[in-house]
C-alpha positions as CSV (number, residue, x, y, z in Angstrom):
1,M,139.4,70.7,-45.1
2,N,141.8,73.0,-47.4
3,D,140.7,75.7,-44.9
4,R,141.4,74.1,-41.8
5,R,145.0,73.0,-43.4
6,G,145.7,76.4,-44.4
7,K,144.9,78.1,-41.2
8,W,146.9,75.4,-39.5
9,A,150.1,76.0,-42.0
10,Q,149.5,79.8,-41.2
11,W,149.6,79.1,-37.5
12,R,152.6,77.2,-37.6
13,I,154.5,79.8,-40.0
14,R,153.7,82.4,-37.6
15,L,155.1,80.0,-34.4
16,I,158.0,79.2,-36.0
17,G,158.6,82.9,-37.0
18,G,157.8,83.9,-33.5
19,L,160.6,81.5,-32.0
20,F,162.9,82.9,-34.7
21,A,162.2,86.4,-33.7
22,F,162.5,85.1,-29.9
23,F,166.0,83.7,-30.4
24,F,167.3,86.5,-32.4
25,V,166.2,88.9,-29.5
26,I,167.8,86.9,-27.1
27,T,170.9,86.3,-29.2
28,S,171.0,90.0,-29.9
29,A,170.7,91.0,-26.2
30,R,173.7,88.3,-25.4
31,A,175.6,89.5,-28.2
32,F,175.2,93.3,-26.6
33,Y,176.1,92.4,-23.4
34,L,179.0,90.4,-24.5
35,Q,180.3,93.1,-27.0
36,V,179.5,96.3,-25.3
37,V,178.9,95.6,-21.4
38,E,181.5,93.0,-20.8
39,K,184.0,93.9,-23.3
40,E,186.8,95.1,-21.2
41,L,186.7,92.0,-19.1
42,L,186.7,89.8,-21.8
43,V,189.4,91.6,-23.7
44,K,191.6,91.4,-20.4
45,L,190.7,87.7,-20.2
46,A,191.5,86.7,-23.7
47,E,194.9,88.9,-23.2
48,R,195.6,87.0,-20.1
49,Q,195.0,83.6,-22.4
50,H,197.2,84.7,-25.0
51,Q,199.7,87.0,-23.5
52,K,202.2,86.9,-20.8
53,T,203.4,89.9,-18.9
54,V,206.8,90.2,-17.2
55,A,207.3,92.8,-14.6
56,L,210.4,95.3,-14.9
57,T,211.6,96.6,-11.6
58,P,210.2,100.4,-11.2
59,G,213.1,103.3,-10.9
60,R,213.1,105.3,-8.0
61,G,213.8,109.0,-7.4
62,T,217.0,110.5,-6.3
63,I,217.9,111.3,-2.7
64,Y,219.5,114.8,-2.4
65,D,221.5,116.2,0.6
66,R,220.6,119.9,0.9
67,T,223.5,121.1,-1.1
68,N,222.0,119.1,-4.0
69,A,224.8,116.4,-3.7
70,P,223.1,112.6,-4.2
71,L,222.9,110.4,-1.5
72,A,220.9,107.8,-3.0
73,V,220.4,107.0,-6.7
74,S,219.0,104.6,-9.3
75,I,221.5,103.4,-12.0
76,E,220.3,101.3,-15.4
77,M,221.7,98.1,-15.4
78,D,221.3,95.0,-17.9
79,S,219.2,92.2,-17.1
80,C,219.7,89.2,-19.0
81,Y,216.6,86.9,-20.2
82,A,216.5,83.7,-22.3
83,E,213.7,82.5,-24.8
84,P,214.5,78.9,-25.1
85,R,212.2,78.0,-28.1
86,N,214.6,80.5,-30.0
87,I,217.8,78.7,-28.6
88,E,219.0,75.9,-31.2
89,N,221.7,74.2,-29.4
90,I,221.1,74.1,-25.9
91,A,224.1,71.9,-24.2
92,D,226.3,74.6,-26.3
93,T,224.7,77.5,-24.7
94,V,224.7,76.1,-21.5
95,A,228.6,75.6,-21.8
96,K,229.1,79.0,-22.9
97,L,226.7,81.1,-20.5
98,A,227.1,79.0,-17.0
99,P,230.6,80.6,-16.3
100,L,229.3,84.4,-17.4
101,V,226.0,84.1,-15.4
102,G,227.5,82.5,-12.5
103,M,225.4,79.6,-12.5
104,P,225.7,76.0,-12.0
105,R,225.6,74.1,-15.3
106,E,222.5,71.6,-14.2
107,E,220.3,74.7,-12.8
108,L,221.0,76.5,-16.3
109,T,220.2,73.5,-18.3
110,R,216.7,73.2,-16.1
111,K,216.0,76.8,-17.1
112,L,216.6,76.2,-20.4
113,T,214.9,72.8,-20.9
114,G,211.6,73.8,-19.0
115,S,208.1,74.7,-20.4
116,K,208.3,78.4,-20.1
117,G,209.1,80.6,-23.2
118,F,210.7,83.2,-21.0
119,V,213.1,82.8,-18.1
120,W,215.3,85.4,-16.2
121,L,219.0,84.4,-16.2
122,V,220.6,87.0,-14.4
123,R,219.4,90.5,-13.3
124,R,221.3,93.9,-12.9
125,I,224.6,92.9,-13.9
126,S,227.6,94.8,-14.7
127,P,228.4,96.4,-18.2
128,D,231.5,94.3,-18.7
129,Q,229.5,91.0,-17.7
130,A,226.7,92.2,-19.9
131,R,229.2,93.0,-22.8
132,K,230.7,89.3,-22.2
133,I,227.4,87.8,-22.8
134,R,226.3,89.9,-26.1
135,E,229.8,88.7,-27.5
136,L,228.5,85.2,-27.8
137,E,225.8,86.6,-30.0
138,I,223.4,83.4,-28.9
139,D,220.0,83.5,-30.7
140,G,217.4,83.4,-27.8
141,I,219.4,85.4,-25.4
142,G,218.3,89.1,-24.9
143,F,218.8,92.0,-22.5
144,V,216.4,94.6,-21.2
145,K,217.3,97.7,-19.1
146,E,216.5,97.7,-15.2
147,T,217.5,100.1,-12.1
148,K,219.5,99.0,-9.2
149,R,219.6,101.1,-6.3
150,F,223.3,102.5,-5.4
151,Y,224.5,104.8,-2.4
152,P,227.3,106.8,-3.9
153,N,228.7,107.7,-0.4
154,A,228.8,103.9,0.9
155,E,228.6,103.9,4.9
156,M,227.5,107.7,5.0
157,A,224.4,108.5,6.3
158,G,223.2,105.1,5.7
159,S,220.9,104.6,8.8
160,V,219.1,107.9,7.7
161,I,218.6,107.1,3.8
162,G,217.7,103.7,4.6
163,F,218.1,101.0,1.9
164,T,215.9,99.0,-0.6
165,G,214.9,95.3,-1.6
166,L,214.9,93.8,-4.8
167,D,211.5,94.7,-5.4
168,P,212.7,97.6,-5.0
169,E,210.6,98.6,-2.1
170,G,212.0,100.8,1.0
171,L,212.9,98.9,3.5
172,E,214.3,101.4,6.1
173,G,215.2,105.1,6.8
174,I,213.9,107.5,4.0
175,E,213.7,105.0,1.7
176,L,210.8,103.4,3.6
177,K,209.2,106.5,5.1
178,Y,209.0,108.2,1.6
179,D,208.6,105.1,-0.3
180,S,205.4,106.0,-2.1
181,T,206.9,109.0,-3.5
182,I,210.0,107.8,-4.5
183,L,209.0,104.6,-6.4
184,G,208.3,105.2,-9.9
185,S,205.8,102.9,-11.9
186,S,206.5,99.3,-13.1
187,G,207.7,98.6,-16.8
188,F,206.6,95.2,-18.4
189,L,207.3,93.0,-21.3
190,V,204.8,91.0,-22.9
191,T,205.2,87.5,-24.5
192,E,202.7,85.8,-26.7
193,R,201.2,82.4,-25.9
194,D,199.6,79.7,-28.6
195,A,196.4,77.9,-28.4
196,L,198.0,75.4,-25.7
197,G,199.1,78.0,-23.6
198,R,202.8,77.8,-24.5
199,D,204.9,80.8,-24.5
200,I,205.8,82.2,-28.2
201,A,209.1,84.0,-28.4
202,M,208.7,88.0,-28.2
203,K,212.0,88.6,-29.8
204,G,213.0,91.2,-27.1
205,T,210.0,93.6,-27.5
206,L,209.7,96.1,-24.8
207,V,206.4,97.2,-24.4
208,K,206.8,99.9,-21.6
209,E,209.8,100.9,-19.9
210,A,210.0,101.7,-16.0
211,S,209.6,105.2,-15.1
212,K,211.3,107.1,-11.9
213,G,209.4,108.5,-9.0
214,H,209.8,111.7,-7.3
215,N,213.2,113.2,-6.1
216,V,213.7,114.1,-2.3
217,T,215.9,116.6,-0.7
218,L,217.2,116.2,2.7
219,T,218.0,118.9,5.3
220,L,220.9,116.8,5.9
221,D,224.3,118.3,4.8
222,K,226.9,115.7,3.5
223,N,230.0,117.7,4.9
224,I,228.5,118.2,8.6
225,Q,227.2,114.3,8.1
226,Y,230.9,113.5,7.3
227,I,232.4,115.3,10.1
228,A,230.0,114.0,12.8
229,E,230.5,110.3,11.5
230,K,234.4,110.9,11.7
231,E,234.6,112.4,15.1
232,L,231.9,110.2,16.7
233,A,233.8,107.0,15.6
234,A,237.1,108.7,17.0
235,A,235.4,109.2,20.4
236,V,234.2,105.5,20.6
237,E,237.4,103.9,19.4
238,S,239.4,105.9,21.8
239,S,237.0,105.2,24.8
240,R,236.8,101.5,23.6
241,A,233.0,101.8,23.9
242,K,230.1,99.6,22.9
243,G,229.0,102.2,20.0
244,G,227.7,105.7,20.1
245,I,225.4,108.4,18.1
246,A,226.1,112.3,17.4
247,L,223.3,114.7,16.0
248,V,223.4,118.1,14.5
249,M,220.6,120.4,14.2
250,E,219.6,124.1,13.6
251,P,218.1,125.2,16.8
252,Q,216.1,128.0,15.3
253,T,214.5,125.9,12.6
254,G,214.4,122.0,13.8
255,R,216.4,121.0,10.7
256,V,218.4,118.0,11.0
257,L,221.7,118.6,9.9
258,A,223.5,115.2,10.6
259,I,222.7,111.8,12.4
260,A,225.6,109.7,12.9
261,N,225.5,106.0,14.3
262,Y,228.8,104.0,15.1
263,P,229.2,101.1,14.3
264,S,227.5,102.0,10.9
265,F,226.7,99.7,7.8
266,N,226.9,100.3,3.9
267,P,223.4,100.2,2.4
268,N,224.8,98.7,-0.9
269,S,225.1,95.7,0.8
270,Y,223.1,96.0,4.2
271,F,222.1,92.0,4.2
272,K,225.9,91.4,5.2
273,Y,225.0,93.2,8.7
274,P,223.4,91.9,11.6
275,P,219.7,93.4,12.3
276,A,221.0,95.3,15.5
277,L,223.5,97.3,13.1
278,L,220.5,98.6,10.7
279,R,218.7,100.4,13.4
280,N,218.8,104.1,13.4
281,K,219.4,104.5,17.1
282,C,219.0,108.1,17.3
283,I,215.4,107.6,17.2
284,S,214.7,104.0,17.5
285,D,216.5,103.8,21.0
286,S,215.7,105.6,24.3
287,F,218.2,106.1,27.2
288,E,218.3,107.7,30.4
289,P,219.5,111.1,29.9
290,G,221.0,111.4,33.2
291,S,222.3,115.0,34.3
292,T,221.7,116.8,31.0
293,F,217.9,116.4,32.3
294,K,219.0,119.1,34.8
295,V,218.7,121.9,32.3
296,F,215.1,121.4,32.1
297,L,214.4,121.3,35.7
298,I,216.1,124.4,36.3
299,A,214.3,126.1,33.5
300,A,211.0,125.0,34.8
301,A,212.0,126.2,38.4
302,L,213.2,129.6,37.0
303,E,209.8,129.9,34.6
304,E,207.9,129.1,38.0
305,K,209.9,131.9,39.7
306,V,210.6,128.9,42.7
307,V,214.3,129.6,42.2
308,T,216.5,132.3,41.0
309,P,220.5,131.5,39.8
310,G,221.6,132.9,42.9
311,D,219.4,130.9,45.2
312,G,221.5,128.3,47.5
313,F,220.8,124.7,48.4
314,N,222.6,122.6,51.1
315,C,224.2,119.9,49.1
316,E,225.0,117.7,52.2
317,G,228.4,116.8,51.6
318,G,227.8,114.5,49.0
319,S,225.2,112.2,50.6
320,Y,221.6,112.7,51.0
321,S,218.9,110.4,51.6
322,I,215.1,110.6,50.7
323,G,212.2,108.4,50.3
324,G,214.5,105.3,51.5
325,R,217.3,106.0,49.1
326,T,220.5,107.7,49.1
327,I,221.5,110.1,46.5
328,H,225.0,110.8,46.1
329,D,227.4,113.2,44.4
330,T,230.5,112.6,42.6
331,H,232.3,115.3,45.0
332,H,231.4,116.3,48.5
333,Y,229.8,119.9,47.9
334,G,228.5,122.2,50.5
335,R,226.2,125.1,49.8
336,L,225.8,125.6,45.7
337,S,223.9,128.3,44.1
338,V,221.2,127.0,41.6
339,A,224.0,128.1,38.7
340,D,226.5,126.1,40.5
341,V,224.2,122.8,40.8
342,L,224.1,123.1,36.7
343,K,228.1,123.9,36.6
344,Y,229.2,120.8,39.0
345,S,226.1,118.9,38.3
346,S,225.0,117.9,42.1
347,N,222.5,115.4,42.0
348,I,221.4,116.7,45.7
349,G,220.9,119.9,44.5
350,A,218.9,118.9,41.6
351,A,216.9,116.8,43.9
352,K,216.1,119.7,46.4
353,I,215.2,122.2,43.4
354,G,213.0,119.5,42.4
355,G,211.5,119.4,45.5
356,R,210.6,123.1,45.6
357,L,208.8,123.1,42.1
358,G,206.8,119.8,42.7
359,Q,205.7,116.7,40.9
360,E,203.0,118.4,38.8
361,R,204.9,121.4,37.5
362,L,208.1,119.2,36.7
363,H,205.9,116.5,35.0
364,S,203.9,119.4,33.0
365,Y,207.2,121.3,31.9
366,L,208.9,117.8,30.8
367,R,205.8,117.1,28.7
368,N,205.6,120.3,27.3
369,F,209.7,119.5,26.4
370,G,208.6,116.8,24.2
371,F,209.5,113.9,26.5
372,G,207.1,111.1,26.6
373,A,205.9,111.6,23.2
374,R,207.4,111.1,19.7
375,S,208.9,114.3,18.4
376,G,207.2,113.6,14.8
377,I,210.6,113.4,12.9
378,D,209.7,112.1,9.3
379,L,211.7,108.9,10.0
380,P,210.1,105.2,10.6
381,G,210.3,103.6,13.8
382,E,210.7,106.3,16.5
383,A,210.6,105.5,19.8
384,S,208.5,107.8,22.4
385,G,210.9,107.1,25.4
386,Y,209.3,106.7,28.6
387,L,207.9,109.4,31.1
388,R,205.4,108.0,33.8
389,D,202.0,109.5,34.4
390,R,202.5,111.9,37.1
391,S,200.0,109.6,39.2
392,Q,202.5,106.7,39.3
393,W,205.4,108.7,40.9
394,F,206.5,107.6,44.4
395,A,208.1,109.9,46.7
396,V,211.7,109.3,45.7
397,D,210.8,109.7,42.0
398,L,210.5,113.1,41.9
399,A,214.2,113.4,43.2
400,T,215.6,110.9,40.8
401,I,213.7,112.2,37.8
402,S,214.9,115.6,38.5
403,F,218.7,114.6,37.8
404,G,217.5,112.2,34.8
405,Q,217.1,109.1,36.2
406,G,213.8,106.9,35.9
407,V,212.9,108.4,32.8
408,T,214.1,107.8,29.1
409,A,214.4,109.7,25.8
410,S,215.7,109.4,22.2
411,A,218.6,111.4,20.9
412,M,216.2,113.2,18.7
413,Q,213.9,113.9,21.6
414,L,216.8,115.4,24.0
415,A,218.4,117.5,20.9
416,A,214.9,119.1,20.1
417,A,214.4,120.1,23.8
418,F,217.8,121.5,24.2
419,S,217.1,123.7,20.9
420,A,214.0,125.2,22.3
421,V,216.1,126.7,25.3
422,A,218.9,127.7,22.5
423,N,216.2,129.5,20.2
424,G,214.6,131.7,23.1
425,G,211.8,129.0,24.4
426,T,210.1,127.6,21.4
427,L,209.8,123.7,21.0
428,M,210.2,123.4,17.0
429,K,209.3,119.8,15.2
430,P,212.5,118.1,13.9
431,F,212.5,117.1,10.0
432,L,214.6,116.0,7.6
433,V,212.9,116.5,4.3
434,E,213.3,119.5,2.8
435,R,211.2,119.4,-0.6
436,I,210.0,116.8,-3.2
437,S,210.5,117.4,-6.5
438,D,210.0,115.8,-10.1
439,E,212.3,114.4,-12.9
440,N,212.6,118.0,-14.1
441,G,213.2,119.7,-11.0
442,N,209.8,121.3,-10.3
443,I,209.3,121.3,-6.7
444,L,206.0,119.4,-6.1
445,Q,206.2,120.0,-2.0
446,Q,208.0,122.3,0.3
447,F,208.4,121.8,3.8
448,S,209.1,124.5,6.5
449,P,210.0,124.7,9.9
450,Q,207.0,124.2,12.5
451,A,206.8,125.5,16.0
452,R,204.9,123.0,18.1
453,Q,204.6,125.3,21.5
454,R,206.4,127.7,23.5
455,V,207.9,126.0,26.7
456,I,209.5,128.7,28.6
457,S,209.9,132.5,27.9
458,L,212.8,134.1,26.3
459,E,214.0,135.5,29.5
460,T,214.1,132.3,31.2
461,A,215.7,130.8,28.0
462,R,218.6,133.4,27.9
463,T,219.0,132.8,31.6
464,V,219.6,129.0,31.4
465,A,221.7,129.7,28.4
466,R,224.2,131.7,30.6
467,M,224.1,129.2,33.2
468,M,224.9,126.3,30.8
469,E,228.0,128.5,29.6
470,G,229.5,127.9,33.2
471,V,229.7,124.0,32.7
472,T,232.2,124.6,29.9
473,T,234.2,127.0,32.1
474,E,237.0,126.2,34.6
475,G,236.1,123.7,37.3
476,G,232.9,122.8,35.2
477,T,232.3,119.2,34.3
478,G,232.1,120.2,30.3
479,M,235.6,122.0,30.1
480,N,236.7,119.8,27.3
481,A,233.8,121.2,25.1
482,A,235.3,124.5,25.4
483,L,236.2,126.2,22.0
484,E,238.5,129.0,21.9
485,G,236.7,132.2,20.0
486,Y,233.3,130.8,20.6
487,R,230.9,130.8,23.7
488,V,229.4,127.3,24.4
489,S,226.4,126.3,26.4
490,G,226.2,122.6,27.3
491,K,225.9,119.9,29.9
492,T,227.3,116.7,30.3
493,G,225.4,113.4,31.2
494,T,226.5,110.1,32.7
495,A,223.3,107.5,33.4
496,Q,223.5,104.0,34.8
497,K,222.4,101.5,32.3
498,V,219.5,98.9,33.3
499,D,221.1,95.3,33.6
500,P,218.6,93.1,31.5
501,I,219.0,89.9,34.0
502,T,218.8,91.6,37.3
503,R,216.6,94.5,36.1
504,G,218.2,97.0,38.5
505,Y,220.9,99.6,37.5
506,S,224.6,97.9,36.2
507,V,227.4,98.4,38.3
508,D,229.5,99.1,35.7
509,K,227.5,100.0,32.5
510,R,227.0,103.6,31.5
511,T,225.7,105.9,28.9
512,A,228.2,109.1,28.8
513,S,226.9,112.1,26.8
514,F,227.5,116.0,26.2
515,I,224.7,118.2,24.7
516,G,225.1,121.9,23.9
517,F,224.4,124.5,21.3
518,I,227.2,127.0,19.9
519,P,227.6,129.7,19.7
520,A,225.8,130.6,23.0
521,D,225.1,134.3,22.0
522,D,223.6,133.3,18.7
523,P,223.0,129.7,18.5
524,R,223.6,128.1,14.9
525,L,223.9,124.3,15.9
526,T,222.8,122.1,18.6
527,I,225.3,118.9,18.8
528,L,224.6,115.8,20.9
529,V,227.0,113.2,21.4
530,V,226.2,109.7,23.5
531,I,228.9,107.4,24.2
532,D,227.7,103.7,24.9
533,E,229.2,102.0,27.5
534,P,233.0,103.6,27.6
535,K,235.7,101.8,28.8
536,T,238.2,104.4,29.6
537,S,235.9,106.9,31.6
538,P,232.3,106.9,32.4
539,Y,231.9,110.7,32.6
540,G,230.5,112.5,29.7
541,G,232.8,115.6,30.3
542,V,235.7,113.1,29.7
543,V,234.4,110.8,26.5
544,A,231.9,112.8,25.0
545,A,232.7,116.7,25.2
546,P,235.7,116.3,23.2
547,A,233.9,115.1,20.3
548,F,231.4,117.7,20.6
549,K,234.3,120.2,20.6
550,A,235.8,118.7,17.4
551,I,232.4,118.6,15.8
552,A,231.4,122.2,16.4
553,Q,234.7,123.8,15.3
554,Q,235.1,121.9,11.9
555,S,231.3,122.6,11.2
556,L,231.4,126.1,12.2
557,C,234.3,126.7,10.0
558,Y,232.5,124.8,7.0
559,L,229.3,127.4,7.9
560,N,231.9,130.3,7.7
561,V,231.0,131.1,11.4
562,S,234.0,133.1,12.6
563,P,235.1,133.3,16.2
564,A,233.6,136.3,17.8
565,K,235.4,139.3,19.0
566,V,235.9,140.1,22.7
567,D,233.6,143.1,23.9
568,K,236.0,144.7,26.7
569,T,232.9,146.5,28.1
570,R,230.0,143.8,28.4
571,K,230.3,141.4,31.2
572,Q,230.3,137.6,30.0
573,T,229.7,134.3,31.8
574,I,232.8,132.9,30.2
575,Q,235.8,134.9,30.4
576,V,237.3,135.4,27.2
577,K,241.2,136.3,26.6
578,Q,242.4,139.3,25.4
579,E,242.3,139.1,21.4
580,P,245.4,138.7,20.3
581,A,247.9,140.7,17.7
582,P,247.8,139.2,14.4
583,V,250.3,136.4,13.8
584,D,251.3,134.5,10.6
585,P,249.0,131.6,10.3
586,A,252.0,129.6,9.1
587,T,253.5,129.5,12.4
588,A,250.1,129.6,14.6
589,A,249.6,126.5,16.6
590,A,245.8,125.7,17.1
591,E,244.4,124.9,20.6
592,G,245.0,121.5,21.7
593,S,247.8,121.1,19.3
594,I,250.9,119.5,20.0
595,N,254.2,122.1,20.1
596,E,257.2,119.8,19.5
597,G,261.0,121.0,19.6
598,G,263.8,119.7,17.4
599,E,264.5,120.6,13.5
600,G,262.5,120.5,10.6
601,V,259.5,122.6,9.5
602,V,256.5,123.0,11.7
603,M,253.2,122.2,10.5
604,A,251.1,125.3,10.0
605,D,247.3,125.7,11.0
606,F,245.6,125.8,7.7
607,R,241.9,125.2,8.8
608,G,239.5,127.8,7.8
609,Q,241.8,128.9,5.0
610,S,241.2,128.9,1.1
611,M,243.2,126.8,-1.1
612,R,245.0,129.7,-2.2
613,Q,245.8,130.7,1.0
614,V,247.3,127.3,1.7
615,L,249.3,127.2,-1.5
616,R,250.8,130.9,-0.5
617,I,251.9,129.3,2.6
618,M,253.1,126.0,1.1
619,E,255.5,127.9,-1.3
620,K,256.8,130.2,1.4
621,R,257.6,127.6,3.8
622,G,258.8,124.8,1.4
623,L,256.2,122.3,2.2
624,N,255.0,119.3,0.0
625,V,251.2,119.1,0.8
626,K,248.7,116.8,-0.6
627,L,245.3,119.0,-1.0
628,I,242.2,116.8,-0.9
629,G,239.1,118.5,-2.3
630,S,238.0,122.0,-2.6
631,G,236.6,124.9,-0.7
632,R,237.8,125.7,2.7
633,A,240.3,123.6,5.0
634,I,238.8,121.8,7.8
635,E,241.1,118.6,8.3
636,Q,244.9,118.2,8.3
637,G,247.7,115.8,9.0
638,P,250.0,116.1,10.9
639,L,248.5,118.5,13.7
640,P,249.5,122.1,13.8
641,G,252.7,122.6,15.6
642,H,254.1,119.3,14.7
643,R,257.6,119.3,13.3
644,I,257.5,117.6,9.7
645,G,260.0,114.7,9.0
646,P,261.3,114.1,5.7
647,S,259.4,110.9,5.5
648,D,256.1,112.3,6.7
649,H,252.8,112.3,4.5
650,V,251.2,115.8,4.9
651,W,247.9,116.7,3.6
652,V,244.8,119.3,4.0
653,R,241.2,118.4,3.3
654,F,238.6,121.0,1.8
655,V,235.2,120.9,1.6
656,P,232.9,123.6,-0.2
657,A,231.6,126.6,2.0
658,A,228.0,126.3,2.9
């Protein structure tokens, strides 16, 4: 009996011991799983329950132009927050704070009497506003540094740079395209919570500051951008047009030096403008290029050797029927050479050259010049333009496309294609970003010019360029673009706009343009000016060519590109006047200036001179002139040749040499 009881006791002891051992193993395994395997997850869950993270605005890198002038910067500003549990007298605080934070008392009271232990009162405030709030010395009111995007040049290049939201994520332009590069990492504040999940005051502890992103340097030149915007605005206003665009590019490299849109907007307050004004029309809008397309038609015909510059075409006295449609010229021309078809911009001559070239070859060359496909510019929202597949061309399409009707292109595509003629036949990829660097200036990525393809031979390109010079000579449609001392190759364009209601061509709405490169013998700049719906004249040679000339003159002066000397032994397409003897710059008047009679000192031509030269002339002539900026003079008022009255405001504007 005793043996049986002893065995039963031993068995129970072993059973209980085994159960203890089993539960010990299970508990140890569970503890290992929770403390080792799931440690990171559980720590995060615990922090989430006991801490509240308040995100701070990340900083953005700076955007520079090619001269390292800042175009977009992030500035540190104070943001004001409240910890209601630390505020002793809510009513008194509301009375003092409401006027300073610009908030109604009822709304501020709701914020401070709610269940939250941390609330934002006002973010990114001015230093003066922050100082006034600090002077109140209210417990529970604190500040933290956040960044705000600021554009120091206001409207200048606004459509290119773009803008950011409050996040601050990029919403347009370079800010959007390179958002992940420019945007830094977020900072944050941490506040504790009690066992019931209520916020506990953190007393202004900053856990992590927001850091800046990388800097972006553009190919854009601030001074050339200013010139393009100023002259475009003047052209649009003087022609009473709906708007306009201007573009300046280096033809040899594809670097974009200026993109101007008018009307423009201020990215610091973009929300005040209608959405239509926020588009960069140079890349997002396409239009019928009109007669500017004749350059590519003739280049293709010369390359394929179906015509020579001297071949003649009967222009039918200004009226020609083909494919059930009648094509008209502005003037009644008879027989014109290929060069004169370009010079006088004959639609009938272009249609006949297109007929000799044929659909297949014309379509192929237009594709090779980049039409019907995006140029690849590093900006968002680029339009591809419209060039129908050759299989969809009707009998009349070959004729109309030959003079730029029935096809659309963006300003960027057109400038890139003209640059191919200027640089000797190679289509370059246009680009806007030169390099990306870190906060210390170390270059992280460098962008170089990229050749897309050769379109025409060097010989053909030079022939077309010489023919384009005729456009700006006496009798040509682009005489107003001629610039004394420089050879100009260019082409005018006038195109009917499509009526959105009738879906046919509008009776009175036109797009007028001029595009060219200068100097023609060694091109430094390709410049395009497009005027939308001008009221004074529909012709590009009248409303757009003068703006081209003004942009070219001031830009070449800024770039230190001197007028060419005449080589008497060399034949030139443009007849250049014999170089005059040196004259006193104090009495010289510029081309196109006004020479007035009467008494008073004559305004000198200061353009292109240094500040020292201007000061010397001022002293000699007894002039009281206001000097603006530094470097070389590019603009002045009054114009050279004017007589200066005793009450006239006289000024000269300088920009640094490139």
